KETOR-58306 format. One record per residue: residue number from 1; residue in three letters; x, y, z of N, C-alpha, C, O in turn. Coordinates in nm, 4 decimals, m for minus. Layout:
! KETOR-58306
R | NUM | Ala | X | Y | Z | X | Y | Z | X | Y | Z | X | Y | Z
...
This chain:
! KETOR-58306
R | 1 | Met | 6.5677 | m6.3483 | 2.0196 | 6.5012 | m6.3813 | 2.1432 | 6.5864 | m6.3298 | 2.2584 | 6.7073 | m6.3529 | 2.2616
R | 2 | Ser | 6.5237 | m6.2600 | 2.3532 | 6.5997 | m6.2059 | 2.4659 | 6.6233 | m6.3123 | 2.5716 | 6.5469 | m6.4081 | 2.5840
R | 3 | Glu | 6.7305 | m6.2937 | 2.6475 | 6.7629 | m6.3870 | 2.7538 | 6.6694 | m6.3643 | 2.8723 | 6.6231 | m6.2529 | 2.8968
R | 4 | Val | 6.6434 | m6.4708 | 2.9439 | 6.5626 | m6.4607 | 3.0651 | 6.6503 | m6.4008 | 3.1740 | 6.7585 | m6.4516 | 3.2035
R | 5 | Ser | 6.6020 | m6.2922 | 3.2332 | 6.6817 | m6.2303 | 3.3396 | 6.6737 | m6.3152 | 3.4654 | 6.5731 | m6.3814 | 3.4914
R | 6 | Glu | 6.7808 | m6.3122 | 3.5425 | 6.7829 | m6.3879 | 3.6670 | 6.6893 | m6.3244 | 3.7674 | 6.6779 | m6.2021 | 3.7755
R | 7 | Arg | 6.6234 | m6.4080 | 3.8430 | 6.5355 | m6.3591 | 3.9484 | 6.6171 | m6.3399 | 4.0745 | 6.6980 | m6.4254 | 4.1106
R | 8 | Pro | 6.5959 | m6.2272 | 4.1416 | 6.6691 | m6.2080 | 4.2669 | 6.6241 | m6.3094 | 4.3720 | 6.5072 | m6.3477 | 4.3770
R | 9 | Glu | 6.7160 | m6.3509 | 4.4533 | 6.6867 | m6.4457 | 4.5600 | 6.6114 | m6.3755 | 4.6728 | 6.6223 | m6.2541 | 4.6902
R | 10 | Ala | 6.5362 | m6.4521 | 4.7478 | 6.4689 | m6.3986 | 4.8663 | 6.5748 | m6.3578 | 4.9678 | 6.6788 | m6.4223 | 4.9802
R | 11 | Ile | 6.5473 | m6.2517 | 5.0388 | 6.6417 | m6.1962 | 5.1357 | 6.5882 | m6.2212 | 5.2752 | 6.4748 | m6.1848 | 5.3063
R | 12 | Glu | 6.6702 | m6.2838 | 5.3602 | 6.6289 | m6.3057 | 5.4982 | 6.6358 | m6.1740 | 5.5744 | 6.7331 | m6.0993 | 5.5631
R | 13 | Val | 6.5323 | m6.1468 | 5.6515 | 6.5250 | m6.0263 | 5.7330 | 6.5257 | m6.0705 | 5.8791 | 6.4298 | m6.1328 | 5.9246
R | 14 | Pro | 6.6321 | m6.0394 | 5.9535 | 6.6349 | m6.0786 | 6.0944 | 6.5184 | m6.0138 | 6.1695 | 6.4965 | m5.8931 | 6.1593
R | 15 | His | 6.4442 | m6.0947 | 6.2447 | 6.3273 | m6.0403 | 6.3136 | 6.3662 | m5.9304 | 6.4121 | 6.2874 | m5.8392 | 6.4373
R | 16 | Ala | 6.4861 | m5.9382 | 6.4674 | 6.5321 | m5.8366 | 6.5627 | 6.5605 | m5.7026 | 6.4943 | 6.5714 | m5.6000 | 6.5615
R | 17 | Ala | 6.5725 | m5.7030 | 6.3613 | 6.5993 | m5.5791 | 6.2885 | 6.4733 | m5.4961 | 6.2670 | 6.4815 | m5.3795 | 6.2283
R | 18 | Leu | 6.3560 | m5.5561 | 6.2921 | 6.2297 | m5.4847 | 6.2735 | 6.1854 | m5.4193 | 6.4032 | 6.2147 | m5.4690 | 6.5120
R | 19 | Ser | 6.1155 | m5.3089 | 6.3915 | 6.0560 | m5.2476 | 6.5105 | 5.9491 | m5.3423 | 6.5638 | 5.9019 | m5.4300 | 6.4915
R | 20 | Ala | 5.9114 | m5.3250 | 6.6889 | 5.8086 | m5.4105 | 6.7491 | 5.6781 | m5.4020 | 6.6698 | 5.6109 | m5.5031 | 6.6498
R | 21 | Glu | 5.6428 | m5.2826 | 6.6252 | 5.5192 | m5.2645 | 6.5481 | 5.5265 | m5.3347 | 6.4130 | 5.4318 | m5.4018 | 6.3719
R | 22 | Ala | 5.6388 | m5.3188 | 6.3444 | 5.6546 | m5.3821 | 6.2127 | 5.6551 | m5.5336 | 6.2262 | 5.5925 | m5.6033 | 6.1464
R | 23 | Leu | 5.7251 | m5.5849 | 6.3263 | 5.7309 | m5.7292 | 6.3468 | 5.5920 | m5.7853 | 6.3756 | 5.5531 | m5.8875 | 6.3191
R | 24 | Arg | 5.5181 | m5.7193 | 6.4623 | 5.3819 | m5.7663 | 6.4925 | 5.2967 | m5.7637 | 6.3656 | 5.2187 | m5.8560 | 6.3419
R | 25 | Gly | 5.3104 | m5.6598 | 6.2843 | 5.2340 | m5.6512 | 6.1604 | 5.2655 | m5.7645 | 6.0650 | 5.1750 | m5.8209 | 6.0036
R | 26 | Val | 5.3935 | m5.7988 | 6.0517 | 5.4339 | m5.9100 | 5.9640 | 5.3766 | m6.0413 | 6.0160 | 5.3228 | m6.1212 | 5.9394
R | 27 | Ile | 5.3886 | m6.0628 | 6.1468 | 5.3384 | m6.1876 | 6.2048 | 5.1867 | m6.1954 | 6.1929 | 5.1333 | m6.2999 | 6.1560
R | 28 | Glu | 5.1159 | m6.0855 | 6.2238 | 4.9701 | m6.0861 | 6.2129 | 4.9250 | m6.1152 | 6.0700 | 4.8322 | m6.1931 | 6.0482
R | 29 | Ala | 4.9907 | m6.0525 | 5.9733 | 4.9542 | m6.0766 | 5.8330 | 4.9737 | m6.2236 | 5.7974 | 4.8912 | m6.2824 | 5.7274
R | 30 | Phe | 5.0816 | m6.2823 | 5.8451 | 5.1080 | m6.4244 | 5.8205 | 5.0008 | m6.5113 | 5.8854 | 4.9449 | m6.6002 | 5.8210
R | 31 | Val | 4.9725 | m6.4860 | 6.0115 | 4.8748 | m6.5673 | 6.0856 | 4.7360 | m6.5557 | 6.0229 | 4.6642 | m6.6551 | 6.0118
R | 32 | Leu | 4.6988 | m6.4363 | 5.9826 | 4.5647 | m6.4159 | 5.9289 | 4.5465 | m6.4765 | 5.7900 | 4.4343 | m6.5101 | 5.7522
R | 33 | Arg | 4.6536 | m6.4910 | 5.7142 | 4.6385 | m6.5476 | 5.5797 | 4.6679 | m6.6964 | 5.5735 | 4.6348 | m6.7618 | 5.4746
R | 34 | Glu | 4.7298 | m6.7510 | 5.6780 | 4.7724 | m6.8906 | 5.6700 | 4.6568 | m6.9892 | 5.6726 | 4.6687 | m7.0969 | 5.6143
R | 35 | Gly | 4.5461 | m6.9573 | 5.7372 | 4.4286 | m7.0428 | 5.7358 | 4.4458 | m7.1766 | 5.8049 | 4.3776 | m7.2731 | 5.7705
R | 36 | Thr | 4.5354 | m7.1840 | 5.9010 | 4.5595 | m7.3094 | 5.9711 | 4.4440 | m7.3418 | 6.0647 | 4.3926 | m7.2543 | 6.1344
R | 37 | Asp | 4.4044 | m7.4666 | 6.0654 | 4.3021 | m7.5146 | 6.1578 | 4.3723 | m7.5612 | 6.2842 | 4.4579 | m7.6494 | 6.2794
R | 38 | Tyr | 4.3362 | m7.5021 | 6.3967 | 4.4012 | m7.5355 | 6.5225 | 4.3250 | m7.6415 | 6.6009 | 4.3498 | m7.6602 | 6.7200
R | 39 | Gly | 4.2332 | m7.7106 | 6.5359 | 4.1626 | m7.8181 | 6.6027 | 4.0321 | m7.7726 | 6.6641 | 3.9712 | m7.6750 | 6.6203
R | 40 | Gly | 3.9899 | m7.8458 | 6.7673 | 3.8606 | m7.8238 | 6.8283 | 3.8478 | m7.6987 | 6.9125 | 3.7363 | m7.6556 | 6.9419
R | 41 | Arg | 3.9583 | m7.6400 | 6.9516 | 3.9490 | m7.5196 | 7.0339 | 4.0012 | m7.3986 | 6.9580 | 4.0942 | m7.4073 | 6.8778
R | 42 | Glu | 3.9388 | m7.2873 | 6.9861 | 3.9777 | m7.1618 | 6.9203 | 4.0999 | m7.1027 | 6.9905 | 4.1077 | m7.1039 | 7.1134
R | 43 | Ile | 4.1940 | m7.0518 | 6.9137 | 4.3130 | m6.9871 | 6.9686 | 4.3091 | m6.8413 | 6.9277 | 4.2838 | m6.8094 | 6.8115
R | 44 | Ser | 4.3340 | m6.7530 | 7.0225 | 4.3269 | m6.6095 | 6.9963 | 4.4395 | m6.5648 | 6.9035 | 4.5412 | m6.6328 | 6.8892
R | 45 | Leu | 4.4192 | m6.4500 | 6.8414 | 4.5216 | m6.3921 | 6.7548 | 4.6497 | m6.3685 | 6.8338 | 4.7591 | m6.3967 | 6.7849
R | 46 | Asp | 4.6365 | m6.3166 | 6.9559 | 4.7552 | m6.2910 | 7.0386 | 4.8335 | m6.4192 | 7.0662 | 4.9566 | m6.4182 | 7.0656
R | 47 | Ala | 4.7631 | m6.5289 | 7.0904 | 4.8305 | m6.6563 | 7.1164 | 4.9014 | m6.7060 | 6.9906 | 5.0134 | m6.7565 | 6.9985
R | 48 | Lys | 4.8372 | m6.6920 | 6.8754 | 4.8999 | m6.7339 | 6.7494 | 5.0243 | m6.6504 | 6.7200 | 5.1269 | m6.7029 | 6.6769
R | 49 | Val | 5.0136 | m6.5191 | 6.7439 | 5.1286 | m6.4301 | 6.7232 | 5.2427 | m6.4713 | 6.8156 | 5.3583 | m6.4755 | 6.7736
R | 50 | Ala | 5.2109 | m6.5015 | 6.9403 | 5.3130 | m6.5431 | 7.0369 | 5.3813 | m6.6722 | 6.9927 | 5.5026 | m6.6865 | 7.0081
R | 51 | Gln | 5.3044 | m6.7661 | 6.9379 | 5.3626 | m6.8922 | 6.8905 | 5.4608 | m6.8689 | 6.7765 | 5.5689 | m6.9278 | 6.7741
R | 52 | Val | 5.4236 | m6.7840 | 6.6830 | 5.5126 | m6.7546 | 6.5699 | 5.6373 | m6.6809 | 6.6198 | 5.7482 | m6.7090 | 6.5744
R | 53 | Met | 5.6194 | m6.5876 | 6.7122 | 5.7330 | m6.5138 | 6.7676 | 5.8312 | m6.6101 | 6.8353 | 5.9525 | m6.5960 | 6.8198
R | 54 | Gln | 5.7797 | m6.7062 | 6.9089 | 5.8674 | m6.8044 | 6.9737 | 5.9470 | m6.8835 | 6.8705 | 6.0651 | m6.9116 | 6.8906
R | 55 | Arg | 5.8825 | m6.9189 | 6.7612 | 5.9530 | m6.9935 | 6.6564 | 6.0626 | m6.9083 | 6.5912 | 6.1703 | m6.9583 | 6.5586
R | 56 | Leu | 6.0337 | m6.7794 | 6.5727 | 6.1358 | m6.6896 | 6.5183 | 6.2527 | m6.6781 | 6.6152 | 6.3685 | m6.6844 | 6.5739
R | 57 | Glu | 6.2233 | m6.6615 | 6.7427 | 6.3289 | m6.6455 | 6.8434 | 6.4140 | m6.7721 | 6.8576 | 6.5338 | m6.7631 | 6.8844
R | 58 | Arg | 6.3531 | m6.8895 | 6.8399 | 6.4273 | m7.0160 | 6.8500 | 6.4992 | m7.0518 | 6.7198 | 6.5734 | m7.1499 | 6.7142
R | 59 | Gly | 6.4772 | m6.9727 | 6.6165 | 6.5418 | m7.0008 | 6.4890 | 6.4709 | m7.1076 | 6.4081 | 6.5262 | m7.1570 | 6.3098
R | 60 | Glu | 6.3487 | m7.1447 | 6.4473 | 6.2723 | m7.2467 | 6.3761 | 6.1989 | m7.1887 | 6.2556 | 6.1548 | m7.2627 | 6.1677
R | 61 | Ala | 6.1861 | m7.0578 | 6.2518 | 6.1211 | m6.9879 | 6.1407 | 6.2024 | m6.8634 | 6.1101 | 6.2812 | m6.8168 | 6.1925
R | 62 | Arg | 6.1822 | m6.8106 | 5.9908 | 6.2532 | m6.6878 | 5.9534 | 6.1651 | m6.6024 | 5.8636 | 6.0731 | m6.6512 | 5.7980
R | 63 | Ile | 6.1962 | m6.4748 | 5.8630 | 6.1234 | m6.3797 | 5.7794 | 6.2037 | m6.3595 | 5.6521 | 6.3248 | m6.3384 | 5.6570
R | 64 | Val | 6.1355 | m6.3660 | 5.5374 | 6.2036 | m6.3451 | 5.4096 | 6.1281 | m6.2409 | 5.3266 | 6.0053 | m6.2331 | 5.3289
R | 65 | Phe | 6.2056 | m6.1622 | 5.2542 | 6.1517 | m6.0627 | 5.1620 | 6.1838 | m6.1092 | 5.0214 | 6.2987 | m6.1411 | 4.9910
R | 66 | Asp | 6.0826 | m6.1132 | 4.9349 | 6.1007 | m6.1524 | 4.7949 | 6.1001 | m6.0255 | 4.7102 | 5.9945 | m5.9658 | 4.6897
R | 67 | Pro | 6.2168 | m5.9834 | 4.6605 | 6.2232 | m5.8597 | 4.5817 | 6.1418 | m5.8660 | 4.4520 | 6.0958 | m5.7634 | 4.4020
R | 68 | Arg | 6.1247 | m5.9855 | 4.3989 | 6.0493 | m6.0007 | 4.2739 | 5.9030 | m5.9638 | 4.2939 | 5.8440 | m5.8926 | 4.2127
R | 69 | Thr | 5.8451 | m6.0133 | 4.4033 | 5.7040 | m5.9860 | 4.4293 | 5.6840 | m5.8732 | 4.5301 | 5.5718 | m5.8288 | 4.5548
R | 70 | Arg | 5.7946 | m5.8282 | 4.5872 | 5.7914 | m5.7245 | 4.6916 | 5.6997 | m5.7652 | 4.8069 | 5.6198 | m5.6860 | 4.8570
R | 71 | Ser | 5.7141 | m5.8909 | 4.8468 | 5.6309 | m5.9416 | 4.9553 | 5.7174 | m5.9999 | 5.0654 | 5.8333 | m6.0353 | 5.0437
R | 72 | Val | 5.6589 | m6.0090 | 5.1836 | 5.7265 | m6.0635 | 5.3012 | 5.6513 | m6.1890 | 5.3429 | 5.5284 | m6.1943 | 5.3366
R | 73 | Asp | 5.7266 | m6.2899 | 5.3854 | 5.6650 | m6.4128 | 5.4311 | 5.7440 | m6.4673 | 5.5480 | 5.8579 | m6.4268 | 5.5712
R | 74 | Ile | 5.6841 | m6.5585 | 5.6210 | 5.7519 | m6.6308 | 5.7273 | 5.7572 | m6.7763 | 5.6838 | 5.6558 | m6.8356 | 5.6470
R | 75 | Val | 5.8766 | m6.8322 | 5.6886 | 5.8959 | m6.9690 | 5.6411 | 5.9650 | m7.0511 | 5.7486 | 6.0286 | m6.9968 | 5.8390
R | 76 | Val | 5.9516 | m7.1828 | 5.7375 | 6.0202 | m7.2739 | 5.8287 | 6.1688 | m7.2686 | 5.7949 | 6.2072 | m7.2760 | 5.6782
R | 77 | Ala | 6.2513 | m7.2558 | 5.8978 | 6.3954 | m7.2510 | 5.8766 | 6.4460 | m7.3920 | 5.8468 | 6.3936 | m7.4899 | 5.8999
R | 78 | Arg | 6.5455 | m7.4014 | 5.7639 | 6.6051 | m7.5311 | 5.7296 | 6.7210 | m7.5605 | 5.8199 | 6.7844 | m7.6653 | 5.8069
């Protein structure tokens, strides 16, 4: 029986290391797939992107790359 190989850990990607276009793309992809209900009023995509950007800038959220799945996500910072 072969040994189970270790899974690589997720890698934090500093948001400042991404180009403006790449960062917006990551945030938009996150916002569009998250499916969060913002209540009784509709919030524009630009407003949602701005909210996520503020959280990244304040250190409340971070961008991570998972080498196993080759995917990028935004997570709440601990």
